[in-house]
N, C-alpha and C positions, 0 to 999 in steps of 0.2 A: 824543511819544503811542505809540511802539512800547517804549519801555522802561517806562512805564505800565501798558500792557494787559498786559506781561509779571509786572509784580507784582504786576498784582490775579489774574492767573493762579497764580500760584504761592503768593498769601496763601490762595486759595480751596482750592489743592491743598491747604494747611498745615493749613487749616480742616477739610477732609474726613476728611487723614490723624490728625488728633486725635481727631474723633468717632470713628472710625473705630477709633483705639486703644482708648476708654473700650470702647466697647461691646465688643471682642473681649478685654478685660480683665477684664471683667464675667464674659462666657461663662464665660471659663475658669475665675473663679472659682468659679462657678455649676455648671460641669462639674465643678469638684473635688469640691463639695461633695453634688452629685449621686450620682456616682459612688461617695464614699467611705459613704453612708450604705446606697445599693443593695449595695455588698459584705459592710458588716457585717451590716445583717440579711437578706441573700437569699441570699450568697457565689456562688459561678460558674456555679449553677445560674439564678440570676435575670440576672444581668450575660449571657449565655448567651441568654435569651428576649427582654429587653429590647432586643439587639444584633440580634435577628430583628423584631421590630416598628422599631426603627427605619431600615433600610434599606426594609421595606415601605411606610413612610408614605414616603420618599424617595419611593418609586415611585409613590408613591401621588396627590403632591405634582403631578410632573409630567403626570402620565397625566390628572389631574384637570382639570390647567390647558392640556390639548395645549401645556407648554412652549414657553407663551409669554411667563413674565418677564421673560427676557433682551429681547427685541425687544420688548416694552414699555415697558422702559427708556429703549432705545436713541429709540424713533419717539417717547417723549411729550418728552425731550428735544429730541429733532431739533424736532419741531413746537411746541413751550413758548409760543413766540409766532405760533404761526398757529391761532389759537382754531377756526376751523370745522375743519382738518386734526386736531388736537388730540382735536376731539369724535367726528371717527370713526376716531382710533385708538381713545379709549378706552370710547364706543360697541360696537367690534365688538367689541375687547379681555374686555369686559365679560360680553357675550353668547357669545361661545368657552366662556371659563373656566366660565360657569354651564349651559350644556350638557352640556361634557361632563365636570361634576360631577354632573348628575342624571344621565348614562350611566351614569361609575362608579357611582353609587347603586342604581342599577336593577340592575348588575352582583354589587354586595355580593349583595343576595337573592337572585338567580338559582342563586349558585357559591357560600353562604356555605360549605357543608360542604367544598369543596374548596379555600378558599383558607386556611379556617383549619387543616385538616390540612397544608398547605405551609407557612404561617408558622410556626404553632407546633406541628404534628406532635400537636396532640391536641386534640378536640373539644369537651373542657373549656370550651378559649376562645372558642368561640364569640359568648357573652354580648360580649365585648371586640369583636370584629366588629360586632355591633351600632353599640357606641359611635361606631367608626369612620367605619360607614355614614352613620350621623346628620350626623358632624360634619364631612365629606368637602365639602358645599356650602361651609360657613364657611372649610376651609383654606383652597378656591380660591378665594374671593373674598378673604380676608386674605393671599393672595400676590400677588392683582392692585393691592388699595390698595398694597401695599407696592411692587409696581414703578412704579406709576402717582408714588407720592412721590420715588422714588430717581429717576423720567425727569424730574420738574418740580425737581429737586435741593434739595428740604428737607430737607436733610441732619441737623439738629436733632430733627425729626421723626423721621424715621427711624432713626437713634440711639434715644431714647426709647424708642420702642416694643420696637426689639430689646433694651433694657434689662429694661424691663417684662415679657417673654416671659419673660430668664433668671429674674427673681426670683420671677414665677408657678411657675416649670418647679422652683425648688428649696424652694418653701414648698409644693407639692404635694406633692411625691416625700418630702420629710421626712416629713412629716402624715400622708400615704397609705402609705409603706413601714413605717413604724412600726405601724401597726394592720394593715395586708392583705398586709405581704411582699411577695411576687411579683405577687400581680393587682394592688396598690393601684401597683408601679411603672406597672406596664405602662396602669394608668387615669389613672396622671397624667401620663403621656406622652402618651396622647390627649388629655383634657381642655384642657392645657395647646396645644396646635395649637389648640383649637375655639375657647376662650377670650379667646385675642388678637387673637381677630377683632373682639371689641368695643371692643378698645383702642386696634387699628390704628384704627375708625368713628372714634372722638371725638377722636382723635388728625388726623386726616384730614379734619375736618369743613369745614377752610379751602375745600378742593374743591370742597364746595357739590354734592356726588352727585347731590342729587333733581335740581339743574336740569341738571347736565349730561350724565346717562346715560339713554339710550334702549336697548332692544329693536333692534338696527340689526347689519347685516354688509355691511362694501363690500369687496366682491373686491380692491381693490389693496390695502388693508390688510393683509388674508390672507395673498396675497401675498407681502408685507412680512414680515409676523410667520412664515410659515412658513420663510424664508432663514433666521432664526435657532434656528427649535424644533427640527430634524432632528437637527442635531449632541447639542443639551444632552438630546434627550428619550433619544437612543441613549447617550450619556455616563452620564447621569443614571439607564438601567435597565439598564445589564447591569452596573455590578460591583458594585450592591447583588444585584440580583438573585442573580450568582452568589457572593456571600458569604455569601446565603439557604440557596442551594445547597449552599456547603462547612460550614456550618455543622451544616443538617441531616447530614450524611453523618459527621462528625465527632460527632456525636450518635451518633446508631447505632454505629456500631466502636467508639467511645470511653467514650462517654457523655456525658450534659450538663453534669458539672463541665467534663471536657475541654474542651468547646467554649467554656467560661463560662473558661479561665483563658485561649483563644487569644483570644478576643473580651477579656478585660481588657490581653490583650500590646498589641491593637491602642487600645485606649483608652488605654494607657499615653503611648503613643508620637503620639496623635492631639491628646494637651494642647501638643504643644512645637509641632508640624505645625500647627494651627491658626492660632498666632501669626505663624508665617511666612508660609505659606500667603495671611495675611490682607494682609500688607505686598508681599507679590508682586502681589495683586489691585488693590491702591491704588494704586500706583506703576508696575509693570513693564507690565502690562496695555495702559493707556493710551500709557503714554510709548512700547511697541514697534510701538502699532496708527500712530502718528502719525508715523513713520519710513517713509522712502519708499527711500535711498538704500540699498542693500543692505551697504555699508562699514559705515554706521550702523549697519545692525539686526547687524551682527556684531560691532561696539564694544559695542553694550547689553548682548545675550546675553553676551560674553565676565562684561561687565560683574556682571551677574547672577549669573551662576553662581558668579564668584568671592566674592559677596556674600554670596547665600543658601547657597550651597555652602558655603564655612566654617560661615557660622551654624548648619547643618543639621550639620555632623560635629561642632561644640564641644559643641551640646545636646545630641548624642548621646554621645558620648564622657561630657559629665560626668553624663547618666544612666545609663551604664555603671558607672562608678566610683561612681557611689552608690543602686544599682538597690537594693543592702538595705535601703537606708531610705526609698526612695521607693516600692516598691511598698508598703510595709504601711503607709505614710502616706498614700496615694494611694486604693489598695483594703483591704486586710487581710491577716492571715498566710495567711489560706487559697490566696492569690495567691502566693506564694513559690516556685512550680515555675515562674512567669514566670523568674526570674533564670535557666535554663538556655537560653531561647530568644530572648532579649531582644535579645543581638546581632546574630543573623540579620535582627530588626523593625528595626531601627537602620540596618545595612547595606542593608536595603530600603528605607528611608526617603529616605537621601541620592541613591537614584537615582530616588527619586518627586519629588523637589523639581524633579533634573536634568529631569526628565520631563515634569513641571509647565510649565517654562520652555521650554520646545523647544514644547512644544504652542500657549503661546500665541502663538510666532513661527509657525506652519504655521499658528494662524486668524485669523493678521494679514494674513496673506498668500490668504487667501480658499482654503485647501486644504483647506475641508471635507469635500470627497466623501473624501480621502485618512484625514483622522480619524475619520470614519468608520467607513470599511473596519476602518482598525489600532487603534480599539477594541473591534470585534467581535470581530477575531481575537484578539485579546489575552487580552480576556475567556475565550475559549473556553481558548486556551493555558493561562489562570491555573487553571478549573476542571478541566479535565483534568490539569495538574502534579498540583491538589490531587487529585484523585482515585487517581490512581495511585501517590501516596507514602499518603494513607491506607489504600487498601487495601495496599499492599505493605509499608508499616513502619508501622505502626497505632503511633504515638508522637509524644508534644508534638513531641520533639526533630527530626525527619524531617519531618512535614507543613507546619512553619513554614518550609520549604525552598523552597516554592511561591513566598512571596510574593517574595524580593528576586528568585528566576528569571524573573518576570512582567515584575518593576519593571528590571532589570536590559537583560532582550530590549525590551521597548518604548521603554527612554530609545534604547540602540545604533541601533534602528531610525528612530527618529525623526531622530537626530544624522544618521545617514545620508543622509536624505529631505533631511534642511536644507540640508548642505552640496552636494545634487543642486540643489537649487534655486537655491542661492544661488551656486553657480558660474556658474547655466545664466543667471542674471538678470546677471551680470557680463560676460555673451558678445554 
């Protein structure tokens, strides 16, 4: 019987991994096409502006959903066979998402000038903020639907929705960038986030939303959701917020093209990091969360560091060896200055993957408060080090150093914390 259960669990894991791999592959292809079109038609300036918008939307999603996504996935999965409790989770989550998205919508109209200047550094993009504001409730509810679908383990539907999102993103980007250049790229990104809501609604109709959802808040469910939300909202807010600040500083000191080169460097490395981080999410976090023995934790982490660390190093070395070919292929010849700074980015990426693995170990050991503290502290270190290099050594070769410094220090701190926790658990 146990062997049969184990076989079914492994079969399910293989199925989930296969679906995730397909979705990730399509997302990488879509990202490649979109990045290429954007780079060719808008140059470094367009890439820099889209980087600002991407970070802003990342923050917006977490604020407008009260960062409940992870909690919804966990609780819907936990209560999927308990209909009364499941209804409480869905009702409460939906109500929170809708209320927070309305508050954010009001905030847009109250502080439209300040937000436009912060994100785009130019009031001429205020028109785009109206599109974002109108789309906010759709974006929030879409993330609610995706979280419920994921929690109920409708993996095929989840993957199909994400595939459609990638396809819609590519089509809108190609069309709007061709005709409207930078403005078109920004509008395409916002419209994709909004339109995918209708795709999600269509593919999730088996949930029978009309019969399932009611405006109701259960205090117990709110408390449970809050346990998941705090770290998520801090981590999702801190680094994107920091990148917006840094990008604005680069634009002020070195110009928008330099900001585009800096952003292009991030996009080049993100293509292989996306595949590696997706594999970590599918394999490592569920595995480490189920382990209780400290020796097993150590064994799993060592194995993951060897596997994912090696893959990152190999991918990074290949990227460095082929950079003169890959950069024009993925972006354009306007981004060739990336050649001079890519080695520092790759070096930081290796430690970033190690940091990701260590973070998951600490989170699986319920060290949420420590992780929140570290996230805030090291985001500040990232911003301050960027400010130091940009103001004192205003050239791309120097300002890129802030990233490896941030990832190395963060990784070493997490490793020392992990060693302390593991050693204490042995005693």
